[in-house]
C-alpha positions as CSV (number, residue, x, y, z in Angstrom):
1,M,-0.4,-0.1,0.0
2,S,1.4,3.2,-1.0
3,Y,2.1,6.1,1.4
4,R,-0.7,8.6,0.0
5,T,-3.3,5.9,-0.2
6,L,-2.2,5.1,3.6
7,L,-3.1,8.9,4.1
8,A,-6.3,8.5,3.0
9,A,-7.3,5.3,4.2
10,A,-6.2,7.5,7.4
11,A,-8.8,10.4,6.7
12,M,-11.8,8.2,5.5
13,L,-11.3,6.8,9.4
14,L,-11.8,10.2,10.8
15,A,-14.4,11.8,8.6
16,P,-15.7,14.4,11.1
17,A,-18.8,14.5,13.0
18,P,-20.9,17.8,12.7
19,A,-19.8,20.2,15.0
20,S,-20.1,24.0,15.7
21,A,-18.6,26.6,13.7
22,D,-16.1,28.2,16.8
23,T,-15.2,24.3,17.8
24,I,-12.5,23.6,17.3
25,T,-11.3,19.6,16.0
26,L,-8.1,17.3,17.1
27,R,-7.4,14.2,15.4
28,V,-5.1,12.6,17.3
29,L,-2.6,10.0,16.5
30,G,-2.3,7.5,19.7
31,Q,-0.3,4.7,20.4
32,P,-0.8,1.9,19.0
33,S,-3.6,0.0,20.4
34,G,-1.4,-3.3,22.1
35,S,0.8,-1.1,23.4
36,G,-0.6,-1.3,27.2
37,L,-1.6,-0.1,29.9
38,I,0.1,3.8,29.3
39,A,-2.1,3.9,26.1
40,Q,-5.5,2.5,27.8
41,Q,-5.7,3.8,30.8
42,K,-3.9,7.3,30.4
43,E,-3.5,8.7,26.9
44,Q,-6.7,7.4,25.2
45,P,-9.7,8.6,28.2
46,F,-6.9,11.6,28.6
47,F,-7.8,12.3,24.8
48,E,-11.6,11.4,25.2
49,K,-11.8,13.5,28.9
50,L,-10.3,16.6,26.7
51,A,-12.6,18.6,25.9
52,E,-14.5,18.3,29.9
53,T,-11.6,18.8,31.4
54,S,-9.7,21.3,30.0
55,G,-13.0,23.1,29.3
56,L,-11.8,24.3,25.7
57,D,-14.3,24.2,22.8
58,I,-12.7,21.2,21.2
59,K,-14.1,17.7,19.5
60,V,-11.5,14.9,19.6
61,E,-11.1,11.9,17.4
62,Y,-8.8,9.9,19.0
63,L,-7.4,7.1,16.5
64,P,-4.6,4.3,17.6
65,I,-2.0,4.7,14.9
66,D,-2.0,0.8,13.7
67,V,-5.3,0.6,13.5
68,A,-5.0,3.9,11.2
69,G,-2.4,1.4,9.2
70,I,-0.1,3.9,9.1
71,P,3.4,2.5,10.4
72,D,5.7,4.0,14.2
73,T,8.3,5.4,12.2
74,D,5.7,7.5,10.1
75,A,4.7,9.5,13.0
76,L,6.8,13.4,12.8
77,R,5.6,12.8,8.9
78,I,2.3,13.1,9.8
79,L,2.9,15.5,12.3
80,K,4.5,17.7,9.2
81,S,1.3,16.1,6.5
82,G,-1.5,18.0,8.8
83,L,-3.6,14.7,8.5
84,F,-3.9,14.7,12.4
85,D,-3.0,17.5,14.5
86,I,-1.6,16.0,17.8
87,I,0.5,13.3,17.5
88,S,1.6,10.5,20.2
89,I,5.5,10.2,19.8
90,R,7.3,6.4,20.0
91,G,10.9,8.0,20.4
92,P,13.8,5.4,18.5
93,Q,11.0,4.6,16.2
94,V,10.9,8.4,14.9
95,S,14.9,9.1,14.9
96,R,15.3,7.5,11.7
97,D,13.5,11.4,10.5
98,E,15.0,13.2,13.5
99,P,17.6,11.7,15.3
100,S,17.8,14.5,17.9
101,V,15.4,13.0,19.6
102,L,17.2,10.3,20.1
103,G,19.6,11.6,22.4
104,L,17.2,12.0,25.0
105,D,17.5,9.0,26.0
106,L,21.0,7.0,24.7
107,V,22.1,3.4,26.2
108,G,23.0,3.8,29.6
109,L,21.5,7.5,29.8
110,N,18.9,6.6,32.1
111,T,19.8,4.3,33.8
112,S,16.7,5.3,35.5
113,Y,13.8,7.4,36.5
114,E,15.1,9.9,37.8
115,A,18.1,10.3,36.0
116,G,16.2,10.3,32.8
117,K,14.0,13.6,33.8
118,K,16.9,15.5,34.7
119,H,18.3,14.8,31.4
120,I,15.3,14.6,29.0
121,D,14.3,18.1,30.4
122,A,17.7,19.1,29.6
123,F,18.1,18.3,26.3
124,F,14.1,18.9,25.2
125,P,14.9,22.5,24.3
126,Y,17.1,21.2,21.3
127,V,14.8,18.6,20.6
128,A,11.7,21.2,20.1
129,R,13.3,23.5,18.5
130,R,14.4,20.2,16.0
131,I,10.7,19.3,15.5
132,E,9.1,23.0,14.9
133,S,12.0,23.7,12.1
134,Q,11.3,20.4,10.9
135,F,8.1,19.4,11.4
136,N,6.2,22.3,11.5
137,G,5.6,20.8,15.4
138,K,5.6,22.2,18.9
139,L,6.4,19.4,21.3
140,L,4.2,19.5,24.4
141,G,5.6,16.9,26.8
142,I,8.2,13.9,26.5
143,W,7.7,10.8,29.1
144,P,8.8,7.3,28.9
145,A,7.7,3.5,28.3
146,G,9.6,2.3,31.6
147,P,13.1,1.3,31.8
148,Q,14.6,-1.0,29.4
149,V,15.7,-4.3,30.1
150,L,17.1,-8.2,28.8
151,F,14.9,-10.9,28.4
152,C,16.9,-14.3,27.6
153,K,15.6,-18.2,27.1
154,P,19.2,-19.2,27.9
155,E,19.7,-18.8,31.2
156,V,22.5,-15.5,31.7
157,K,23.7,-13.8,34.6
158,G,25.0,-10.7,33.6
159,L,25.8,-9.2,29.9
160,A,29.6,-10.8,29.1
161,E,27.2,-14.1,28.5
162,L,25.1,-12.0,25.9
163,S,28.5,-12.6,23.2
164,G,27.2,-14.6,20.7
165,H,23.7,-14.4,21.2
166,K,20.7,-12.5,19.0
167,V,19.0,-10.2,20.7
168,R,16.2,-8.1,19.9
169,V,16.7,-4.1,20.0
170,G,14.8,-1.3,20.0
171,D,16.8,1.5,18.3
172,Q,20.1,2.1,16.4
173,S,21.8,2.7,20.3
174,A,20.8,-0.4,21.9
175,A,21.9,-2.1,17.9
176,N,25.2,-0.5,18.6
177,F,26.1,-1.3,22.8
178,V,24.8,-5.3,22.2
179,A,27.2,-5.1,19.2
180,R,30.0,-4.2,21.5
181,L,29.5,-6.7,23.9
182,G,29.7,-9.7,21.1
183,A,26.5,-10.2,19.9
184,T,24.5,-9.4,16.8
185,G,21.0,-6.7,17.3
186,I,18.0,-7.5,15.7
187,S,15.4,-5.4,15.0
188,M,12.0,-6.5,14.5
189,P,8.5,-5.5,15.4
190,F,7.6,-6.3,18.5
191,G,4.6,-8.5,18.1
192,E,7.1,-10.7,16.3
193,V,9.6,-11.2,19.4
194,Q,7.5,-14.1,21.4
195,Q,6.8,-16.0,18.7
196,S,11.0,-15.1,17.6
197,L,12.5,-16.2,21.0
198,A,10.0,-19.3,21.3
199,R,11.2,-20.6,17.7
200,G,15.2,-19.3,18.8
201,V,15.1,-16.8,15.8
202,V,16.5,-14.1,18.7
203,D,18.5,-15.6,22.1
204,C,16.5,-12.3,24.2
205,A,15.1,-9.8,23.3
206,I,15.2,-6.0,25.0
207,T,12.5,-4.4,26.4
208,G,10.3,-3.3,29.6
209,P,8.7,-5.4,32.3
210,A,5.4,-4.8,31.5
211,S,5.3,-4.8,27.9
212,A,7.3,-7.8,28.2
213,N,4.6,-9.6,30.7
214,S,2.2,-7.9,28.1
215,G,3.3,-9.6,24.9
216,G,4.1,-13.5,27.1
217,W,8.1,-13.3,26.6
218,P,7.5,-14.9,30.2
219,E,6.4,-17.8,28.4
220,A,9.5,-18.3,25.8
221,T,12.3,-17.2,28.1
222,T,13.9,-17.9,31.6
223,T,15.9,-15.0,32.5
224,V,15.3,-10.9,33.4
225,L,18.3,-9.1,33.6
226,P,16.8,-5.8,34.7
227,I,19.0,-3.3,34.6
228,A,18.0,-0.4,32.7
229,L,19.6,0.2,29.1
230,Q,17.7,3.2,28.3
231,L,13.6,4.6,29.2
232,A,12.1,4.4,26.3
233,V,11.2,8.0,25.4
234,N,7.6,8.9,23.9
235,G,6.0,12.3,23.4
236,Y,3.6,14.5,21.8
237,A,3.1,17.3,19.3
238,I,0.9,19.4,18.4
239,N,1.3,20.5,14.2
240,T,2.1,24.1,13.8
241,N,-1.4,25.5,12.3
242,S,-2.8,23.1,14.8
243,W,-1.7,24.8,17.8
244,N,-2.6,28.3,15.3
245,K,-5.9,28.1,15.5
246,F,-6.4,28.9,19.4
247,T,-6.1,31.9,21.3
248,P,-2.9,32.1,23.7
249,E,-5.8,31.5,26.8
250,Q,-6.7,28.1,25.4
251,Q,-3.0,27.2,23.8
252,E,-1.8,27.3,27.9
253,K,-4.6,25.5,29.4
254,L,-3.8,22.8,26.0
255,A,-0.3,22.6,26.9
256,G,-1.2,22.5,30.4
257,A,-3.6,19.6,30.0
258,I,-1.0,17.8,28.0
259,A,1.6,18.2,30.8
260,S,-0.7,17.3,33.5
261,L,-0.5,13.6,32.0
262,T,2.7,13.6,31.4
263,S,3.5,14.2,34.5
264,D,0.6,11.7,35.1
265,I,2.5,8.6,32.8
266,W,5.5,9.3,35.1
267,A,4.5,8.4,37.9
268,F,2.8,5.1,36.5
269,S,5.4,3.9,34.6
270,E,7.2,3.7,37.8
271,E,3.9,1.9,39.4
272,L,4.3,-0.8,36.4
273,Y,7.6,-1.2,36.3
274,E,7.7,-2.8,39.9
275,D,4.2,-4.2,39.4
276,A,5.9,-6.0,36.6
277,M,9.3,-7.4,37.3
278,R,7.2,-9.0,40.5
279,C,5.0,-10.4,38.3
280,N,7.5,-11.3,36.3
281,T,9.8,-13.0,38.5
282,G,6.9,-14.9,40.4
283,Q,6.9,-12.8,43.3
284,T,3.7,-11.0,45.0
285,P,1.7,-8.1,45.1
286,C,1.3,-8.9,41.2
287,E,-1.7,-6.5,39.9
288,R,-1.5,-5.4,36.5
289,G,0.1,-8.2,35.1
290,V,0.3,-12.1,34.5
291,S,2.2,-14.1,37.2
292,Y,5.5,-16.2,36.0
293,K,9.0,-17.5,37.3
294,L,11.7,-16.0,35.8
295,V,15.0,-16.3,37.4
296,E,15.4,-12.7,37.8
297,A,19.3,-12.2,37.2
298,P,21.9,-10.1,39.9
299,V,23.0,-7.0,38.8
300,S,26.4,-6.6,39.3
301,E,28.5,-3.9,40.1
302,A,30.6,-5.1,36.2
303,D,27.7,-4.4,34.2
304,L,26.0,-1.0,35.6
305,K,29.9,-0.2,34.8
306,T,29.6,-1.5,31.7
307,V,26.3,0.1,31.1
308,A,27.5,3.8,32.5
309,G,30.5,3.6,30.7
310,A,28.3,3.2,27.4
311,V,27.6,6.4,26.6
312,G,30.8,8.3,25.6
313,E,32.2,5.0,24.8
314,V,29.4,3.4,22.2
315,S,26.0,5.4,22.1
316,L,27.7,8.8,21.8
317,P,29.8,8.5,19.7
318,I,27.7,7.2,17.5
319,W,24.6,8.8,17.6
320,A,26.9,12.3,17.5
321,A,28.0,11.4,14.0
322,Q,24.6,10.5,12.9
323,C,22.3,13.6,14.4
324,N,25.7,15.9,13.3
325,A,25.5,15.7,10.1
326,V,21.7,16.6,9.3
327,A,21.8,18.9,11.9
328,P,25.8,20.5,12.6
329,D,25.2,21.8,16.6
330,C,23.3,18.6,17.7
331,E,26.0,17.3,19.5
332,A,27.4,20.7,20.3
333,K,24.0,21.1,22.2
334,W,24.0,18.0,23.8
335,R,27.3,18.5,25.2
336,E,26.1,21.7,26.6
337,T,23.4,20.0,28.5
338,V,23.3,16.8,29.3
339,G,26.9,16.3,28.6
340,T,27.8,19.0,31.5
341,Q,25.4,16.8,34.0
342,L,27.9,14.4,32.9
343,G,31.2,15.6,32.6
344,L,31.2,14.9,29.2
């Protein structure tokens, strides 16, 4: 199916119902329908109730990106096209079109929620300017899916034992990192991972514990290594033309509502992580997932050092070259903001 056909099909799904002359319609392209509890319990309900909670005279049409038939890698192009007004951006997926997004979440950078919030806040203004200049959009907020950890079919006791294995990764930064460990990074859609683990197509895979639980990964694996490689950042952006339909007062209300949503998701993401780790390893309470019996491999000081060192040794140099190729000031701005916090 051609890109133009995809846009036409999505437009048909969003054929607007009658609204008053002053009502502004906001078409929202959301997270994939099967992406987990953040989309189901936070994002979708928020947008469906946005008119009521914000007091704005708006009509919201929410559509998950997979239901629209649009690849999540094309989200920024859809933002620029104006087909949808607000886009729920999946960071790793859109980094092909805008490499600066990866600078928010390089492997080894965000090893905790606290560190992630500090680093993301520091580089947010630069990424926002890039999205504005390149994709005619205003970045309204960034939030984490949660710590990305390793699930393996063979029993592993640490990162060194990944050598020779095939590992499903979420982005190029993770692929570069596992390659440094002697493993082969393989990119594949989330929906294919569980069967690929079961059949030995891949030996290990990286995702968040809640996503792994909902995807049934523990049925095909034996071990989880809970060392946070990344936080898997996502975010919300609105087309600039759509933003300009609102008065300054209305813009303030809309931005405030999105800020509240992202803050809520930050807290919810941490709750999900802790609960899913208990569920995956057979501990209680397990309130939001299926209980499994994975072995939780202990995190060694050597592994923590390897991950922390990945920023300066692996992920930053390779990413900087890619980002500088499209934005010559990219690395310099990262070093001025995030880099100064790390002493890099």
